C-alpha positions in Angstrom: -44.4 33.4 -31.5 -44.1 31.2 -28.5 -46.6 30.8 -25.7 -46.0 29.3 -22.2 -49.0 28.0 -20.4 -48.8 27.0 -16.7 -51.2 24.8 -14.8 -51.3 23.1 -11.4 -51.3 25.9 -8.8 -53.7 26.0 -5.9 -54.1 25.9 -2.2 -52.3 23.3 -0.1 -51.6 22.8 3.6 -48.1 23.1 5.0 -46.2 19.9 4.3 -48.2 19.1 1.3 -47.3 18.7 -2.4 -48.2 20.3 -5.7 -47.0 19.8 -9.2 -46.8 22.6 -11.7 -46.7 22.2 -15.5 -45.6 24.5 -18.2 -46.3 23.7 -21.8 -44.5 25.6 -24.6 -46.2 26.0 -27.9 -45.8 27.9 -31.1 -42.7 28.3 -33.3 -40.2 26.3 -31.3 -36.9 25.5 -33.0 -34.7 25.2 -29.9 -35.2 25.4 -26.2 -32.1 26.6 -24.4 -33.4 26.7 -20.9 -36.7 26.7 -19.1 -37.5 27.2 -15.5 -39.7 28.6 -12.8 -39.6 31.9 -11.0 -41.9 33.1 -8.2 -43.0 36.4 -6.8 -44.5 36.9 -3.4 -46.4 40.2 -2.6 -44.0 43.0 -2.0 -41.1 40.9 -3.1 -38.9 40.7 -6.2 -39.3 37.9 -8.6 -36.8 35.2 -7.9 -35.5 32.1 -9.6 -36.8 28.8 -8.1 -35.5 26.2 -10.5 -34.3 25.9 -14.1 -33.4 23.1 -16.5 -31.2 23.3 -19.6 -31.5 21.6 -22.9 -28.9 19.2 -21.6 -31.1 18.5 -18.6 -28.8 20.3 -16.1 -31.0 21.5 -13.2 -30.4 24.5 -11.0 -32.2 25.3 -7.8 -32.6 28.2 -5.3 -31.1 27.2 -1.9 -34.5 27.7 -0.3 -36.0 24.8 -2.3 -33.2 22.4 -2.7 -34.2 18.9 -1.5 -37.9 19.8 -1.7 -38.5 20.8 -5.3 -37.7 18.9 -8.5 -37.7 20.4 -12.0 -38.0 18.0 -14.9 -38.6 18.2 -18.6 -40.5 16.2 -21.2 -38.7 17.2 -24.4 -41.1 15.4 -26.6 -44.0 17.6 -25.3 -41.9 20.8 -24.8 -43.2 20.7 -21.2 -41.5 21.2 -17.9 -42.7 20.3 -14.5 -42.0 21.5 -10.9 -42.7 18.9 -8.3 -43.0 20.7 -5.0 -42.9 18.7 -1.8 -42.8 19.6 1.9 -44.4 23.0 1.1 -44.0 25.8 3.5 -46.1 29.0 4.0 -43.1 31.0 2.7 -43.4 29.2 -0.6 -46.7 31.1 -1.2 -46.3 33.2 -4.4 -47.3 33.5 -8.0 -45.1 31.0 -9.9 -44.1 32.0 -13.5 -42.8 29.7 -16.2 -39.8 31.2 -18.0 -38.0 30.1 -21.2 -35.2 31.1 -23.4 -36.4 29.7 -26.7 -34.7 30.3 -30.0 -32.7 33.1 -28.4 -35.7 35.0 -27.1 -37.2 35.2 -23.6 -40.7 34.3 -22.8 -42.9 34.3 -19.7 -46.1 32.5 -18.8 -49.0 34.3 -17.2 -48.4 32.9 -13.7 -50.2 30.5 -11.4 -50.9 31.1 -7.7 -49.6 28.7 -5.1 -50.8 29.3 -1.6 -49.5 27.2 1.3 -51.8 27.7 4.4 -53.6 25.8 7.0 
């Protein structure tokens, strides 16, 4: 069994920054890809950014140039550095992973961008 635990959400003013972390623990043999999704009220869950085992990163158009996903392989942890945050970035952010061929989700962390 694998667990994904997120941290780092909170309230920030427009233009501010936050960094999210997601640590994977449990029976980890191989991590294929990990990433971040978000879901705003009344909206569908959408991919924000992902990073493969080969450190290839992929971003939603709405966050390109503002968000950066990175991975610390030694700690089985990924990060999402979010800069120049906008009110429309407000959502619950979920960590997601394809690990050992199975799909896992974290519990979610709230990010609120408001003045």
